N, C-alpha and C positions, 0 to 999 in steps of 0.2 A: 504494500500500500504506500502511495506517495503522500507524505505529510505536507502540510502547508509550508513549513520551513524548507523541506527538501525541494518542493516545487519551486519555491522562491529562488533557492540556490541554483537549481538546474536552469530556470528561466534566465537568470542573470548571467550564468555562464554561457548559455547558448547565444544570448544577445551580445555578449562581449567577445565572442569568438568569430573572427573573420576568416578563419581557415580550418579545414578539417584536421589539420595536423596540430595537436595540442601543444607540441613543443614550440611551434612557431606562433602560437596564440599570444596575444598581449595579456598582461596581468589583469586579473579581475579583482576589484576591491568592492566589497558590498558593505554599505552602511545601514545599520539598523537604527532608525530614528524613531524613537518610541517614547511612551510615557513610562518612566521608571518607578514612580511612586504615587501617582494620582489616580483619577477615576478609571483610566483604561489600563493600569499596570497589570491587572490580573489577566487581561486578554492579550497582552503584549509584554512590555516591560522586560525585566531580567530573564523571564522564561523564553521570550522570543530571541534574545541574544544567545542564550545557551542552546536553544534549538537550532539556530542558524549555524552556530559553530559545530554542533554535532553533524548537521547536514553537510557542511563543507568537508569535515573530516571523512564522512562516509563517501562523499562524492570523490574526493581525492584518492581514496583507497580503491575506487571502482571506476565509474564512468569518466571522471575528470583526472585520472592518473596522469601526472606530468604537467598539469596546469599550475599556474601560480595564482592562487585564490586566497584572499585575506579578508578580514572582517574588522570593522570599526563600529562603535556604537555610541549613542548619546541620548540624553534625556531632552525631549522637546518641551517639557513642562506644560504640555497642552496649550502652547502659545504659538500662534502663527509666525510672529516676528522672530522668536527664538529658533523655531524649526527652519524658517527661511534662511536665517543667518548661518546656521550650521550646514544646510544644504549647499549654499554658495561656497562656504569655506571648504567643504569636502570636495565639491566639483572643481573649484578653481585652484586650490592649493594642494589637496591631498590625493588627487587622482582617483576619486571614487567613481566607479563605473555605474553602480545602481544603488538606489536608496529604497529600502523596504520597510514594511510594517506600517508606519504612519497611521496609527489607530484613530487619530482625531481628524475630523473633516476639515477644520480650518487650516490645520497644519498641512494636510494632504493637498488641499487646493493651492496653498502657497508653494509647496514643493513641486506640484505639477507644472506650474508656470515656469519655475526655474529649470526644471528638467527639460522642458520643451525648448527653452532659450539656449541651454547648454548642450542640447542633443544627447542627453544622458537618460537612463532608464529610471522610472519610478514604479514601484510595485506596491499596490494598495491591497491590504487584506483585512482592514478593520473599519475604515470610515464608511458611514452609511449614506452619505450624500450622493444622489444620482447626478449631481452637477459634474462630477468627474467623468462620467460617460455620456453626458449630454452637452450642455453649454461649454464646458471646459475640456472636452474630449481632446486627447493628444495622441499622436502616433508613437510616443515613447512612454505613455502611461498605461499601466495594466491594472485593472480593478476587478477582483474576483471576490467571491464570498457573497455578501448580501448588500443591498442598498434599500432605500426607503420604498422604492417602487416594488421591488420583489417581495418585500415584507408585507405589503398591503394588498397587492393584486390577487393573491391566491385565495384569501378569505372572501374578498368581495366577489370574485368570479364564482366561487362555489355557492355563495348565497344567491347570486343572480341565477345560476343554473338550477337552483332549487325553487325558483319562482319568486324570490324576494323582489319587491318593487322599490323599496326605499332603504 
């Protein structure tokens, strides 16, 4: 079974590889930009960092053998300005290839714009806003899991299918 963290690592690796030969592939640096101690820490936070490192270790022992993959992490404190500043720093100074986790919608939207500007990858597995996949959709942004539309449409559709009128 592919876990969320392993899927994140594999996606980032695949997107960062320009050649089938891993030895010639550029280094991949993944940043986990998450909430370390606030509202979303239990669905991301230190657990996401640990899971990403385990996924990288597993990938390097198997599918990604020979690649140069590293991990950095930071607490966005659920603040868009802090998340945006860290994303810019990682992309501009630290050579981060992809930023993942981004459990807070405001932070995710800020990072989506920066990732698009810098032509780097943003992987969203926690924010619920459907703005990421609608108004602010980006060719370098990947949003999976749930959003506010998917959470509401199932129940409403089932009610309508059963004959509900209001």
